[in-house]
MARBA-3410 file (N, C-alpha, C, O; in Angstrom, 1 decimal):
267
119.1,133.6,76.0,117.8,133.6,75.5,117.8,133.9,74.0,118.3,134.9,73.6 ~ 117.3,132.9,73.2,117.3,133.1,71.8,118.7,133.3,71.2,118.8,134.1,70.2 ~ 119.7,132.7,71.9,121.0,132.9,71.4,121.7,134.2,71.8,122.8,134.4,71.3 ~ 121.1,135.0,72.6,121.7,136.3,72.9,121.0,136.8,74.2,119.9,136.3,74.6 ~ 121.7,137.6,75.0,121.2,138.1,76.2,120.0,139.0,76.0,120.0,139.7,75.0
119.1,139.1,77.0,118.0,140.0,76.9,118.5,141.4,76.8,117.9,142.3,76.1 ~ 119.6,141.7,77.5,120.1,143.1,77.5,120.5,143.5,76.1,120.2,144.7,75.7 ~ 121.1,142.6,75.4,121.6,143.0,74.0,120.4,143.2,73.1,120.4,144.1,72.3 ~ 119.3,142.4,73.3,118.1,142.6,72.5,117.4,143.9,72.8,116.9,144.6,72.0 ~ 117.3,144.2,74.1,116.6,145.4,74.5,117.3,146.6,74.0,116.7,147.7,73.8
118.7,146.5,73.9,119.4,147.7,73.4,119.1,147.9,71.9,119.3,149.0,71.4 ~ 118.5,146.9,71.3,118.2,147.1,69.8,116.7,147.6,69.7,116.3,147.9,68.6 ~ 115.9,147.5,70.7,114.5,147.8,70.6,114.2,149.2,70.1,113.2,149.4,69.4 ~ 115.0,150.3,70.3,114.7,151.6,69.7,114.7,151.6,68.2,114.0,152.4,67.6 ~ 115.3,150.6,67.6,115.3,150.5,66.2,114.1,149.8,65.6,113.8,149.9,64.4
113.4,149.1,66.5,112.3,148.3,66.0,111.1,149.1,65.4,110.4,148.6,64.5 ~ 110.9,150.2,66.0,109.8,151.0,65.5,110.0,151.4,64.0,109.1,151.4,63.2 ~ 111.3,151.6,63.7,111.6,151.9,62.3,111.7,150.7,61.5,111.4,150.6,60.3 ~ 112.3,149.6,62.1,112.6,148.4,61.4,111.3,147.5,61.1,111.2,146.9,60.0 ~ 110.4,147.5,62.1,109.2,146.7,61.9,109.4,145.3,62.6,110.5,144.9,62.9
108.3,144.7,63.0,108.4,143.4,63.8,108.2,142.3,62.8,107.3,142.1,62.1 ~ 109.3,141.4,62.8,109.3,140.2,62.0,108.9,140.5,60.6,108.1,139.8,59.9 ~ 109.6,141.5,60.0,109.4,142.0,58.7,108.0,142.5,58.4,107.6,142.7,57.2 ~ 107.3,142.8,59.4,106.0,143.5,59.2,106.1,145.0,59.5,107.2,145.4,60.0 ~ 105.1,145.7,59.2,105.1,147.2,59.4,105.1,147.6,60.8,104.6,146.8,61.7
105.5,148.8,61.2,105.4,149.3,62.5,104.0,149.4,63.0,103.7,149.2,64.2 ~ 103.0,149.6,62.1,101.6,149.6,62.4,101.2,148.2,63.0,100.4,148.1,63.9 ~ 101.8,147.2,62.4,101.4,145.8,62.8,101.9,145.7,64.3,101.2,145.1,65.1 ~ 103.1,146.1,64.6,103.7,146.0,65.9,102.8,146.8,66.9,102.4,146.2,67.9 ~ 102.4,148.0,66.6,101.6,148.8,67.5,100.3,148.2,67.7,99.7,148.3,68.8
99.7,147.6,66.7,98.4,147.0,66.8,98.3,145.7,67.6,97.4,145.4,68.3 ~ 99.4,144.8,67.4,99.3,143.5,67.8,100.0,143.2,69.1,99.5,142.7,70.1 ~ 101.3,143.7,69.2,102.1,143.3,70.4,101.5,143.8,71.7,101.6,143.0,72.7 ~ 100.9,145.0,71.8,100.3,145.4,73.1,99.2,144.5,73.6,98.9,144.5,74.8 ~ 98.6,143.7,72.7,97.6,142.8,73.2,98.1,141.5,73.6,97.3,140.6,74.1
99.4,141.2,73.4,99.9,140.0,73.9,99.9,140.0,75.5,100.0,141.0,76.1 ~ 99.8,138.8,76.1,99.9,138.8,77.6,101.3,139.3,77.9,102.3,139.2,77.1 ~ 101.4,139.9,79.1,102.6,140.6,79.5,103.9,139.7,79.3,104.9,140.2,78.9 ~ 103.8,138.5,79.7,104.9,137.6,79.6,105.4,137.4,78.2,106.6,137.0,78.0 ~ 104.5,137.5,77.2,104.8,137.3,75.8,105.3,138.5,75.1,105.9,138.4,74.0
105.0,139.7,75.6,105.4,140.9,75.0,106.9,141.0,74.9,107.5,141.4,73.8 ~ 107.6,140.7,76.0,109.1,140.7,76.0,109.6,139.7,75.0,110.6,140.1,74.3 ~ 109.0,138.5,74.9,109.5,137.5,74.0,109.3,138.0,72.6,110.2,137.8,71.7 ~ 108.2,138.6,72.3,107.9,139.1,70.9,108.9,140.2,70.5,109.4,140.2,69.4 ~ 109.2,141.1,71.4,110.2,142.1,71.1,111.6,141.6,70.9,112.3,142.0,70.1
112.0,140.6,71.8,113.3,140.0,71.6,113.4,139.2,70.3,114.4,139.3,69.6 ~ 112.4,138.5,69.9,112.4,137.8,68.6,112.5,138.8,67.5,113.3,138.5,66.5 ~ 111.8,139.9,67.6,111.9,140.9,66.5,113.3,141.5,66.4,113.8,141.7,65.4 ~ 113.9,141.8,67.6,115.2,142.3,67.6,116.2,141.3,67.0,117.1,141.7,66.3 ~ 116.0,140.0,67.4,116.9,139.0,66.8,116.8,138.9,65.3,117.8,138.8,64.6
115.6,139.1,64.8,115.4,139.0,63.4,116.0,140.2,62.7,116.6,140.1,61.6 ~ 115.9,141.4,63.3,116.6,142.6,62.8,118.1,142.5,62.7,118.7,142.8,61.7 ~ 118.7,142.0,63.8,120.1,141.8,63.8,120.6,140.7,62.8,121.6,140.9,62.2 ~ 119.8,139.7,62.6,120.1,138.7,61.7,120.1,139.2,60.3,121.0,138.9,59.5 ~ 119.1,140.0,59.9,119.1,140.6,58.6,120.2,141.6,58.3,120.7,141.6,57.2
120.6,142.3,59.4,121.7,143.2,59.2,123.0,142.5,58.9,123.8,142.8,58.1 ~ 123.2,141.3,59.6,124.4,140.5,59.5,124.4,139.9,58.1,125.4,140.0,57.4 ~ 123.3,139.4,57.6,123.2,138.8,56.3,123.5,139.8,55.2,124.2,139.5,54.2 ~ 123.0,141.0,55.4,123.2,142.1,54.4,124.7,142.4,54.3,125.2,142.5,53.2 ~ 125.3,142.6,55.5,126.7,143.0,55.5,127.7,142.0,55.0,128.8,142.3,54.6
127.3,140.7,55.1,128.2,139.6,54.7,128.2,139.5,53.1,129.1,138.9,52.6 ~ 127.2,140.0,52.5,127.0,139.8,51.0,128.2,140.3,50.2,128.7,139.7,49.3 ~ 128.7,141.6,50.6,129.7,142.2,49.8,131.1,141.4,49.9,131.6,141.0,48.8 ~ 131.6,141.1,51.1,132.8,140.3,51.1,132.7,139.0,50.5,133.7,138.5,49.9 ~ 131.5,138.3,50.6,131.4,137.0,49.9,131.4,137.2,48.4,132.0,136.4,47.7
130.8,138.3,47.9,130.8,138.6,46.4,132.2,138.8,45.9,132.6,138.3,44.9 ~ 133.0,139.6,46.7,134.3,139.9,46.3,135.2,138.7,46.3,135.9,138.4,45.4 ~ 135.0,137.8,47.3,135.8,136.6,47.4,135.5,135.7,46.3,136.4,135.0,45.7 ~ 134.2,135.6,45.9,133.8,134.7,44.8,134.4,135.3,43.5,134.8,134.5,42.7 ~ 134.4,136.6,43.3,135.0,137.2,42.1,136.5,136.9,42.0,137.0,136.6,40.9
137.2,137.0,43.1,138.6,136.7,43.1,138.9,135.2,42.7,139.8,135.0,41.9 ~ 138.1,134.3,43.3,138.3,132.9,43.0,137.9,132.6,41.5,138.6,131.8,40.9 ~ 136.9,133.2,41.0,136.5,133.0,39.6,137.6,133.6,38.7,137.9,133.0,37.6 ~ 138.2,134.7,39.0,139.3,135.3,38.2,140.5,134.4,38.2,141.2,134.3,37.2 ~ 140.8,133.7,39.3,141.9,132.8,39.4,141.6,131.5,38.5,142.4,131.0,37.8
140.3,131.1,38.6,139.9,129.9,37.9,140.0,130.1,36.4,140.4,129.2,35.6 ~ 139.6,131.4,35.9,139.6,131.7,34.5,141.0,132.1,34.0,141.1,132.4,32.8 ~ 142.0,132.2,34.9,143.3,132.6,34.5,143.5,134.1,34.3,144.5,134.6,33.8 ~ 142.5,134.9,34.8,142.6,136.4,34.7,143.6,136.9,35.8,144.4,137.8,35.5 ~ 143.6,136.3,36.9,144.5,136.6,38.0,145.4,135.4,38.2,145.1,134.3,37.9
146.6,135.7,38.8,147.5,134.7,39.2,147.6,134.7,40.7,147.3,135.6,41.4 ~ 148.2,133.5,41.2,148.4,133.4,42.7,149.5,134.3,43.1,150.7,133.8,43.2 ~ 149.2,135.6,43.3,150.3,136.5,43.8,150.0,136.9,45.2,148.9,136.7,45.7 ~ 151.0,137.4,45.9,150.8,137.8,47.3,149.7,138.9,47.4,149.0,138.9,48.4 ~ 149.6,139.7,46.4,148.5,140.7,46.5,147.1,140.1,46.5,146.2,140.5,47.2
146.9,139.1,45.6,145.6,138.4,45.5,145.3,137.7,46.8,144.2,137.7,47.3 ~ 146.3,137.0,47.3,146.2,136.2,48.6,145.8,137.2,49.7,145.0,136.9,50.5 ~ 146.5,138.3,49.8,146.2,139.3,50.8,144.8,139.8,50.7,144.1,140.0,51.7 ~ 144.4,140.0,49.5,143.0,140.5,49.2,142.0,139.5,49.7,141.0,139.9,50.4 ~ 142.2,138.2,49.4,141.2,137.2,49.9,141.2,137.0,51.4,140.2,136.9,52.0
142.4,137.1,52.0,142.5,137.0,53.4,141.8,138.2,54.1,141.2,138.1,55.1 ~ 141.9,139.4,53.4,141.2,140.6,53.9,139.7,140.4,53.9,139.1,140.9,54.9 ~ 139.2,139.8,52.9,137.7,139.5,52.8,137.3,138.6,53.9,136.3,138.7,54.6 ~ 138.1,137.5,54.2,137.8,136.6,55.2,137.9,137.3,56.6,137.1,137.0,57.5 ~ 138.9,138.2,56.8,139.0,138.9,58.0,137.7,139.8,58.2,137.2,140.0,59.3
137.3,140.4,57.1,136.1,141.3,57.2,134.9,140.5,57.6,134.1,141.0,58.4 ~ 134.7,139.3,57.1,133.5,138.4,57.5,133.7,138.1,58.9,132.7,138.0,59.7 ~ 134.9,137.7,59.4,135.1,137.4,60.8,134.8,138.6,61.7,134.2,138.4,62.8 ~ 135.2,139.8,61.3,134.9,141.0,62.0,133.4,141.2,62.2,132.9,141.6,63.2 ~ 132.7,141.0,61.1,131.2,141.2,61.1,130.6,140.2,62.1,129.7,140.5,62.8
131.0,138.9,62.0,130.5,137.9,62.9,130.7,138.3,64.4,129.9,138.2,65.2 ~ 131.9,138.8,64.6,132.3,139.2,66.0,131.5,140.4,66.4,131.2,140.6,67.6 ~ 131.2,141.3,65.5,130.4,142.5,65.8,129.1,142.2,66.4,128.6,142.9,67.3 ~ 128.5,141.1,65.9,127.1,140.8,66.4,127.1,139.8,67.6,126.1,139.4,68.0 ~ 128.3,139.6,68.1,128.4,138.8,69.4,128.1,139.7,70.6,128.8,140.8,70.7
127.1,139.4,71.4,126.7,140.3,72.5,127.9,140.5,73.5,128.0,141.6,74.0 ~ 128.8,139.6,73.6,129.9,139.7,74.6,130.8,140.8,74.1,131.6,141.3,74.9 ~ 130.8,141.1,72.8,131.7,142.2,72.3,131.1,143.6,72.3,131.8,144.5,72.1 ~ 129.9,143.7,72.7,129.2,144.9,72.6,129.8,146.0,73.5,129.9,147.2,73.1 ~ 130.2,145.6,74.7,130.7,146.5,75.7,132.2,146.7,75.6,132.7,147.6,76.3
132.9,145.9,74.8,134.3,145.9,74.8,134.8,146.9,73.7,136.0,147.3,73.7 ~ 133.9,147.2,72.7,134.3,148.1,71.6,134.4,149.6,72.1,133.5,150.0,72.8 ~ 135.5,150.2,71.8,135.7,151.6,72.3,136.2,152.4,71.1,136.9,152.0,70.2 ~ 135.9,153.7,71.2,136.3,154.6,70.2,137.7,155.2,70.6,138.0,155.3,71.8 ~ 138.5,155.4,69.6,139.9,156.0,69.9,140.3,156.7,68.6,139.7,156.6,67.6
141.4,157.5,68.7,141.8,158.3,67.6,142.2,157.4,66.4,143.0,156.5,66.6 ~ 141.7,157.7,65.2,142.0,157.0,64.0,142.2,158.0,62.9,141.5,159.0,62.7 ~ 143.3,157.7,62.1,143.5,158.5,60.9,142.5,158.1,59.9,142.7,157.1,59.2 ~ 141.5,158.9,59.7,140.5,158.6,58.7,141.1,158.7,57.3,140.7,157.9,56.4 ~ 142.0,159.6,57.1,142.7,159.6,55.8,143.4,158.3,55.4,143.3,157.8,54.3
144.2,157.8,56.4,144.9,156.6,56.2,144.0,155.4,56.1,144.2,154.5,55.2 ~ 142.9,155.4,56.9,142.0,154.2,56.8,141.4,154.1,55.4,141.3,153.1,54.8 ~ 140.9,155.3,54.9,140.2,155.2,53.6,141.2,154.9,52.5,140.9,154.2,51.5 ~ 142.4,155.5,52.6,143.4,155.2,51.5,143.8,153.8,51.5,144.0,153.2,50.4 ~ 143.7,153.1,52.6,144.0,151.6,52.6,143.0,150.8,51.9,143.2,149.6,51.6
141.8,151.4,51.8,140.7,150.6,51.1,140.8,150.8,49.6,140.0,150.1,48.9 ~ 141.6,151.6,49.1,141.6,152.0,47.7,141.8,150.8,46.8,141.0,150.6,45.8 ~ 142.8,149.9,47.0,143.1,148.8,46.1,141.9,147.8,46.1,141.5,147.3,45.0 ~ 141.3,147.5,47.3,140.2,146.6,47.3,139.0,147.2,46.6,138.3,146.5,45.8 ~ 138.7,148.5,46.8,137.6,149.1,46.2,137.8,149.2,44.7,136.8,149.1,43.9
139.0,149.5,44.3,139.3,149.5,42.8,139.0,148.2,42.2,138.4,148.2,41.1 ~ 139.4,147.1,42.8,139.1,145.8,42.2,137.7,145.5,42.1,137.2,145.0,41.1 ~ 136.9,145.8,43.2,135.5,145.6,43.2,134.8,146.4,42.1,133.9,145.9,41.4 ~ 135.2,147.7,42.0,134.5,148.6,41.0,134.8,148.1,39.6,134.0,148.1,38.7 ~ 136.1,147.7,39.4,136.5,147.3,38.0,135.7,146.0,37.6,135.3,145.9,36.5
135.5,145.1,38.5,134.8,143.9,38.3,133.3,144.1,37.8,132.8,143.3,37.1 ~ 132.8,145.2,38.3,131.4,145.6,37.9,131.3,146.7,36.9,130.2,147.2,36.6 ~ 132.4,147.0,36.2,132.4,148.0,35.1,132.3,149.4,35.6,131.8,150.3,34.8 ~ 132.8,149.7,36.8,132.7,151.1,37.3,134.1,151.6,37.5,135.1,150.9,37.7 ~ 134.2,152.9,37.3,135.5,153.6,37.5,135.5,154.3,38.9,134.6,154.9,39.3
136.6,154.0,39.6,136.7,154.6,41.0,137.7,155.8,41.0,138.8,155.7,40.4 ~ 137.2,156.9,41.6,138.0,158.1,41.8,138.1,158.4,43.3,137.0,158.4,44.0 ~ 139.3,158.6,43.8,139.4,159.0,45.2,140.3,160.2,45.4,141.3,160.4,44.7 ~ 139.8,161.1,46.2,140.5,162.4,46.5,140.5,162.5,48.1,139.5,162.9,48.7 ~ 141.7,162.2,48.7,141.8,162.1,50.1,142.7,163.2,50.7,143.9,163.2,50.4
142.1,164.1,51.5,142.9,165.1,52.2,143.7,164.4,53.3,143.1,163.7,54.1 ~ 145.0,164.6,53.4,145.8,163.8,54.4,145.6,164.4,55.8,145.1,165.6,56.0 ~ 146.0,163.7,56.8,146.1,164.1,58.2,144.8,164.5,58.8,144.7,165.4,59.6 ~ 143.7,163.8,58.5,142.4,164.0,59.1,142.1,162.9,60.1,142.1,161.7,59.7 ~ 142.0,163.2,61.3,141.8,162.2,62.4,140.4,162.4,63.0,139.9,163.5,63.1
139.8,161.2,63.4,138.5,161.2,64.1,138.6,160.3,65.3,139.5,159.5,65.4 ~ 137.7,160.5,66.2,137.5,159.6,67.3,136.5,158.6,67.0,135.3,158.9,66.9 ~ 136.9,157.3,66.7,136.0,156.3,66.2,136.3,154.9,66.5,137.4,154.7,67.1 ~ 135.4,154.0,66.2,135.7,152.6,66.3,135.9,152.1,64.9,135.1,152.4,64.0 ~ 136.9,151.3,64.7,137.3,150.9,63.3,136.2,150.0,62.7,136.0,150.0,61.5
135.5,149.2,63.5,134.5,148.3,63.0,133.3,149.0,62.3,133.0,148.6,61.2 ~ 132.6,149.9,62.9,131.6,150.6,62.2,132.1,151.4,61.0,131.4,151.6,60.0 ~ 133.3,151.9,61.1,133.9,152.6,59.9,134.0,151.7,58.7,133.7,152.1,57.6 ~ 134.5,150.5,59.0,134.6,149.5,57.9,133.2,149.2,57.3,133.0,149.1,56.1 ~ 132.2,149.0,58.2,130.9,148.6,57.7,130.3,149.8,57.0,129.5,149.6,56.0
130.5,151.0,57.4,130.0,152.2,56.6,130.5,152.2,55.2,129.8,152.3,54.2 ~ 131.8,152.0,55.1,132.5,152.0,53.7,132.0,150.8,52.9,131.7,151.0,51.7 ~ 131.9,149.7,53.5,131.4,148.5,52.8,130.0,148.7,52.3,129.6,148.3,51.2 ~ 129.1,149.2,53.2,127.7,149.4,52.8,127.6,150.4,51.7,126.8,150.2,50.8 ~ 128.4,151.5,51.7,128.3,152.5,50.6,128.8,151.9,49.3,128.2,152.1,48.3
129.9,151.1,49.4,130.4,150.4,48.2,129.4,149.5,47.6,129.1,149.4,46.4 ~ 128.8,148.7,48.5,127.8,147.7,48.1,126.6,148.4,47.4,126.1,147.9,46.4 ~ 126.1,149.5,48.0,125.0,150.2,47.4,125.3,150.7,46.0,124.5,150.6,45.1 ~ 126.6,151.2,45.8,126.9,151.7,44.5,127.1,150.6,43.5,126.6,150.8,42.3 ~ 127.7,149.5,43.8,127.8,148.5,42.8,126.5,147.8,42.5,126.4,147.2,41.4
125.6,147.8,43.4,124.3,147.2,43.1,123.5,148.0,42.2,122.8,147.4,41.3 ~ 123.5,149.3,42.3,122.5,150.1,41.6,123.1,151.0,40.5,122.3,151.6,39.7 ~ 124.4,151.2,40.5,125.0,152.1,39.5,125.1,151.4,38.1,125.7,150.3,38.1 ~ 124.6,152.0,37.1,124.7,151.4,35.8,126.1,151.4,35.3,126.9,152.3,35.5 ~ 126.5,150.3,34.6,127.8,150.2,34.0,127.7,150.6,32.5,126.8,150.2,31.8
128.7,151.3,32.0,129.8,151.9,32.7,129.4,153.1,33.5,128.6,153.9,33.1 ~ 130.0,153.2,34.7,129.7,154.3,35.6,130.9,154.7,36.4,132.0,154.2,36.2 ~ 130.6,155.6,37.4,131.7,156.1,38.2,131.3,156.2,39.7,130.1,156.5,40.0 ~ 132.3,155.9,40.5,132.2,156.1,42.0,133.2,157.1,42.3,134.4,157.0,42.0 ~ 132.8,158.2,43.0,133.8,159.3,43.4,133.7,159.4,44.9,132.7,159.7,45.5
134.9,159.3,45.5,135.0,159.4,47.0,136.0,160.5,47.3,137.1,160.6,46.9 ~ 135.5,161.4,48.2,136.3,162.5,48.6,136.3,162.6,50.1,135.3,162.4,50.8 ~ 137.4,162.9,50.7,137.5,163.2,52.1,138.2,164.5,52.3,139.3,164.7,51.8 ~ 137.6,165.4,53.1,138.1,166.7,53.3,137.6,167.2,54.6,136.7,166.7,55.2 ~ 138.3,168.3,55.0,137.8,169.1,56.2,136.9,170.2,55.7,137.3,171.0,54.9
135.6,170.2,56.2,134.7,171.2,55.8,135.1,172.6,56.2,135.5,172.8,57.4 ~ 135.0,173.6,55.3,135.4,175.0,55.6,134.5,175.6,56.7,134.9,176.4,57.5 ~ 133.2,175.3,56.6,132.2,176.0,57.4,132.1,175.4,58.8,132.0,176.1,59.8 ~ 132.1,174.0,58.9,131.9,173.4,60.2,133.2,172.9,60.8,133.3,172.6,62.0 ~ 134.3,172.7,60.0,135.5,172.2,60.6,135.5,170.7,60.8,136.5,170.1,61.2
134.4,170.0,60.4,134.3,168.6,60.6,135.0,167.9,59.4,135.2,168.4,58.3 ~ 135.2,166.6,59.6,135.7,165.7,58.5,134.5,165.3,57.7,133.5,164.9,58.2 ~ 134.6,165.5,56.4,133.5,165.2,55.5,133.9,164.1,54.5,134.8,164.3,53.8 ~ 133.2,163.0,54.5,133.3,162.0,53.5,132.2,162.1,52.5,131.0,162.0,52.9 ~ 132.5,162.4,51.3,131.5,162.7,50.3,131.6,161.5,49.3,132.6,161.4,48.6
130.5,160.8,49.2,130.5,159.6,48.3,129.4,159.9,47.2,128.3,160.1,47.5 ~ 129.8,159.8,46.0,128.9,160.0,44.9,129.1,158.9,43.8,130.1,158.4,43.6 ~ 128.0,158.6,43.2,128.0,157.7,42.1,127.2,158.2,40.9,126.4,159.2,41.1 ~ 127.3,157.6,39.8,126.6,158.0,38.6,125.2,157.3,38.5,124.8,156.6,39.4 ~ 124.5,157.6,37.4,123.1,157.2,37.3,122.9,155.7,37.5,123.8,154.9,37.3
121.6,155.3,37.9,120.4,156.1,38.0,120.4,157.0,39.2,121.0,156.7,40.3 ~ 119.6,158.1,39.1,119.5,159.0,40.2,118.4,158.7,41.2,117.7,157.7,41.0 ~ 118.2,159.6,42.1,117.2,159.5,43.2,116.4,160.8,43.1,116.9,161.9,43.1 ~ 115.0,160.6,43.1,114.2,161.8,43.1,114.2,162.6,44.4,114.6,162.0,45.4 ~ 113.9,163.8,44.3,113.9,164.7,45.5,113.0,164.2,46.6,113.4,164.2,47.8
111.9,163.7,46.3,110.9,163.2,47.3,111.4,161.9,47.9,110.9,161.5,49.0 ~ 112.3,161.2,47.3,112.7,159.9,47.8,113.9,160.1,48.8,114.2,159.3,49.6 ~ 114.7,161.2,48.7,115.9,161.4,49.5,115.6,161.3,51.0,116.4,160.6,51.6 ~ 114.6,161.9,51.5,114.4,161.8,53.0,114.0,160.4,53.4,114.1,160.1,54.6 ~ 113.6,159.5,52.5,113.2,158.2,52.9,114.3,157.2,52.8,114.1,156.0,53.2
115.5,157.6,52.3,116.6,156.6,52.1,117.1,156.0,53.4,117.6,154.8,53.3 ~ 117.0,156.7,54.5,117.5,156.1,55.8,116.5,155.2,56.5,116.8,154.8,57.6 ~ 115.4,155.0,55.9,114.4,154.1,56.5,114.7,152.7,56.1,115.1,152.3,55.0 ~ 114.5,151.8,57.1,114.8,150.4,56.9,113.8,149.8,55.8,112.6,150.1,55.9 ~ 114.3,149.0,54.9,113.5,148.4,53.8,113.0,149.3,52.8,112.3,148.9,51.9
113.3,150.6,52.8,112.9,151.5,51.7,113.8,151.3,50.5,115.0,151.3,50.7 ~ 113.2,151.2,49.4,114.0,151.1,48.1,113.4,152.1,47.1,112.2,152.3,47.1 ~ 114.2,152.8,46.4,113.8,153.8,45.4,113.0,153.1,44.3,113.1,151.9,44.1 ~ 112.3,153.9,43.5,111.6,153.4,42.4,112.5,152.7,41.4,112.1,151.6,40.9 ~ 113.7,153.2,41.1,114.6,152.6,40.2,115.2,151.3,40.8,115.4,150.4,40.0
115.4,151.3,42.1,116.0,150.1,42.7,115.1,148.9,42.8,115.5,147.8,42.8 ~ 113.7,149.2,42.8,112.8,148.1,42.8,112.8,147.2,41.6,112.3,146.1,41.6 ~ 113.4,147.7,40.5,113.5,146.9,39.3,114.7,145.9,39.3,114.9,145.2,38.4 ~ 115.5,146.0,40.3,116.7,145.1,40.5,116.3,144.0,41.4,115.4,144.2,42.3 ~ 116.9,142.8,41.3,116.5,141.7,42.1,117.2,141.7,43.5,116.6,141.3,44.5
118.4,142.3,43.5,119.2,142.3,44.7,118.8,143.5,45.6,118.4,144.5,45.1 ~ 119.1,143.3,46.9,118.9,144.5,47.8,117.6,144.4,48.6,116.6,144.1,48.0 ~ 117.7,144.8,49.9,116.5,144.7,50.7,116.3,146.1,51.4,115.5,146.2,52.3 ~ 117.0,147.1,51.0,116.8,148.4,51.6,117.4,148.5,53.0,116.8,149.3,53.8 ~ 118.5,147.9,53.3,119.1,147.9,54.6,120.4,148.7,54.7,120.9,149.1,55.7
121.1,148.8,53.5,122.4,149.3,53.5,122.5,150.8,54.0,123.3,151.1,54.9 ~ 121.7,151.7,53.4,121.8,153.1,53.8,121.2,153.3,55.2,121.7,154.2,55.9 ~ 120.2,152.5,55.5,119.7,152.5,56.9,120.8,152.2,57.9,120.9,152.8,58.9 ~ 121.6,151.1,57.5,122.7,150.7,58.4,123.7,151.8,58.5,124.3,152.0,59.6 ~ 124.0,152.5,57.4,125.0,153.6,57.4,124.6,154.6,58.4,125.4,155.1,59.2
123.3,155.0,58.3,122.8,156.1,59.3,123.0,155.6,60.7,123.5,156.4,61.5 ~ 122.6,154.4,61.0,122.8,153.9,62.4,124.2,154.0,62.9,124.5,154.4,64.0 ~ 125.1,153.5,62.0,126.5,153.4,62.4,127.2,154.8,62.5,128.0,155.1,63.4 ~ 126.8,155.7,61.6,127.3,157.1,61.7,126.9,157.8,63.0,127.7,158.5,63.6 ~ 125.6,157.5,63.4,125.2,158.1,64.7,125.9,157.5,65.9,126.1,158.2,66.9
126.3,156.2,65.8,127.1,155.6,66.8,128.4,156.4,67.0,129.0,156.4,68.1 ~ 128.9,157.0,65.9,130.2,157.7,65.9,130.0,159.2,66.2,130.9,160.0,65.9 ~ 128.8,159.6,66.6,128.5,161.0,66.9,128.6,161.9,65.7,128.9,163.0,65.7 ~ 128.3,161.3,64.5,128.3,162.0,63.3,126.9,162.2,62.7,125.9,161.8,63.3 ~ 126.9,162.7,61.5,125.6,162.9,60.8,125.8,162.5,59.3,126.9,162.5,58.8
124.6,162.2,58.7,124.7,161.8,57.3,123.6,162.5,56.5,122.5,162.7,57.0 ~ 123.9,162.9,55.3,123.0,163.6,54.5,123.0,163.0,53.1,124.0,162.7,52.5 ~ 121.8,162.8,52.5,121.6,162.2,51.2,121.2,163.3,50.2,120.4,164.2,50.5 ~ 121.8,163.3,49.0,121.5,164.3,48.0,121.6,163.7,46.6,122.0,162.6,46.4 ~ 121.2,164.5,45.7,121.4,164.1,44.3,122.8,164.4,43.8,123.3,165.5,44.0
123.5,163.4,43.3,124.9,163.5,43.0,125.1,164.3,41.7,124.2,164.3,40.8 ~ 126.2,165.1,41.6,126.5,165.8,40.4,126.9,164.9,39.3,126.9,165.3,38.1 ~ 127.1,163.6,39.6,127.4,162.6,38.5,126.1,162.0,38.0,126.2,161.2,37.0 ~ 125.0,162.3,38.6,123.7,161.7,38.1,123.1,160.7,39.0,122.0,160.2,38.7 ~ 123.8,160.3,40.0,123.3,159.2,40.9,123.0,159.7,42.3,122.4,160.8,42.5
123.5,159.0,43.3,123.2,159.4,44.7,124.5,160.0,45.3,125.6,159.6,45.0 ~ 124.3,161.0,46.1,125.4,161.6,46.9,125.1,161.4,48.4,124.0,161.6,48.9 ~ 126.2,160.9,49.1,126.1,160.7,50.5,127.2,161.5,51.2,128.4,161.3,50.9 ~ 126.8,162.4,52.1,127.8,163.2,52.8,127.8,162.8,54.3,126.8,163.0,55.0 ~ 128.9,162.3,54.8,129.0,161.9,56.2,129.9,162.8,56.9,131.1,163.1,56.5
129.5,163.4,58.0,130.3,164.4,58.8,130.6,163.8,60.1,129.7,163.3,60.9 ~ 131.9,163.8,60.5,132.4,163.3,61.8,133.2,164.3,62.4,134.0,165.1,61.8 ~ 133.2,164.4,63.8,134.0,165.4,64.5,135.5,165.2,64.2,136.0,164.1,64.3 ~ 136.1,166.3,64.0,137.6,166.3,63.6,138.4,166.4,64.9,138.1,167.2,65.8 ~ 139.5,165.6,65.0,140.4,165.7,66.0,141.7,166.4,65.5,142.2,166.1,64.5
142.1,167.4,66.3,143.2,168.3,65.8,144.6,167.7,66.0,145.3,168.2,66.8 ~ 144.9,166.6,65.2,146.2,166.0,65.3,147.1,166.6,64.3,148.3,166.3,64.2
END
């Protein structure tokens, strides 16, 4: 039905109150959908869920496509050469896009399982790719990774969380600027904490609680053409899938701070 099973769409319906129906406000959904004949209410909800999933997929595909385009342009302009590292990077972006497409296949929904993952190793392996993306946009990348931190997670949402955070920073951080990524075990809670900070522009205090809402964009972000306000909303949804929590704050660098806490496995 509509390219996906009804079960898969109904699993997405708890998000629709926040996401809105067919790009309309939740108030529109509450006012209109209950008045549909009963047979059409389910169809309307399914179509809304399909639209939400489609927009999430389009949003998450933008960054790997942008990186791949940048790599090809660098080769065309003679900035990069055909080296094994460049080829590996491009193949990695294609793998990322394939992973995203598979993520939204309903048949894969029940096959994904969480298992012990070295979060330290996973983030460290992203460093070279993140460094190239940051450099292309005039940003400096700093990473401080505490070793031997393990979590119980699914690798797919972890990748999407990191990609969405990177995408958010490169879209809105002014160049020259800085992205600072820290991974440590919190002294007070014992959980693994991923602390992502970037430099200006900043976020006002009254906007911070709104960042996890779908389609919300800060006052400074509305002056840019790109972005639909789905990245941080998606981060929140995926962190919750991993039994974690996310907190937004004003960064000490002058931009946005994102702290993600995940249960620590004692390996």
